[in-house]
N, C-alpha and C positions, 0 to 999 in steps of 0.2 A: 783413777787413771793417772799415770805419771806424766804424760805429755798432753797438755791441754790442746795442742794443735791437732791431735788425732781424735779429739772428742767427736762423738756422734751426735751430740745434742748441745745446743748453745749454752744451756744453763751450766754445763760442765766447765765452761770457760768464761763465765759471766764477767768476772773481774777484769780479765785480759781484754775481752771484747769491748767493755765499757771504756777502758783506757785507750784502746786503739781507735774507737769512734771519736773520742775527744782529740786525739792526735791527728786523725784524718781531716778533721774540719777546723783545726786551729788556724788555717790560712784565712778563714772568714774574719777572725779577730785580728790576726797579725797584718793582713794585707787588704782587707775589704771594709774595715771599720765597723764590723759587728761587735756586739758585746755578748758575753756568755750569760744566758738567762738561767733561771732556776732549773736545776735538774729535778725531775720527778721520778720517784720509784714507787710503784703501786704494790698493793698486796697481791696483785695478780701476776707478778713477775714481769712487769713492763718497766723499762727505763726510758725516759724521754729527755734528750738533751736539746736545749733551745738556744738559738743564736738570733739575737735581736738587732734590728736596725730599723727603727720606727719609720714607716708604718708596717714593716715586714718582719715576720718571725719564721725562721726555718727550724723545723723540728725533726730530729732523728729519733725514731722510735725503734727500740729493740724489745722484741717479745720473746722472753726466755721460757715461757710456758708452751707456746705453739711454734716456736722456732721461726721467727720472722724478723726482717729488717725493713723499715720503711722510712720515707721522708715526706714531709708535708710542708706546704707554704701556707701561712696563716696571716690574716690581717690583724694588726694590733689597733686597739682603740686608744691605748696609751702606750707609754714606753715600757710597760711591764708585760710579761708573758701572760696570755690568757689561761684560765683554769678550765679543766674539763674539755680539753681541745678535741677529744675524739668526737664530740658532738658537732664540730664545725667542719669536718671533712666533707668535701663536695657540697659546699654551701656558699653563700656570698661572703663568708668569713674565712674560708680556707678550702684547700684542695690537695690532693696527692701531687707531689712534685712532678711525677711522670705525666699526669693529666695536664698539669699546667703547661709543661713544655710541649707535649704532643698535640693536645686538643686546643688549648687556649692560645698559645703562641705559635702553633703550627710549625714547630721545629722539625726539620727533616734530618734525622740522625739515626743510623742503624743501631747505635748503642741503646736507644730507648727501647726498641723491641727486644734486644738482647737482655736488658735488665728486666723487662717484664717477664720474659721466658724464664730467666733465672729465678725470679720471685716465686714462680709457680712450678718449679721443677720438682721432681720426685726427690725424696730424702736420700741419704741423711742430711740434715741441716745442722751441722755442727760448726765448729770454729772456721774451718776453711771455706765453707759455704757462706757464712756470715761475712767473713773478710772479703770475699769476692763481691758480695753485694755492697759493702761499704766502699770498696775500691771504685765500683761502677758509679755509685751515687756521687762520691767525691769528684770523680773526673767530669761528670756532667755538670755539677755545681761550679767547678772551676771554669768550665767553658761557657756557661750560660748565666751565671749570677749577674753579670753586668747588664745583660739584656733584660733580665727580670727586673732589676732595680730601677730601670728607666721607664718602665711601663706605668701608665696611669692605673690607679687602684681599681677603677671600674672595669678595666680590661682584664686585670689579673683575677679579680673576684667578681664576675658578673652576677647580678642579682638573679636568683633562681625563682621561677614561678611567676 
């Protein structure tokens, strides 16, 4: 395919999408004091970008196998990014960013439902779909990261069970 922007599947534009994800969230480093954590690329076509500001880690996950874009908030035990973060989602160590805003912090914003609907929309889930998701996540993070950062950890990551 000559134009990656017309791709029907995210993997056809993987390099471009990874670069755009980093560009979209550079403000966390430039303006909000986060550091860029280790990037992880798995054998299952996942790429995870991590932004660290102890005790918080924001993780952008791009799934090039099943065509998905997600964002997670994780609690750091140290200044380094946790390993095997997929095991921490919806636990006392981490949660989906949308869940954090909507359920935990009770944010009332129509964009949360719009992003949720976007995440579960019918395909194709190519470049344009992924970019729309990255745009929506970036806008929510820009508007709510300061609210998230001032919360006590036990509020952000309540103990489950």
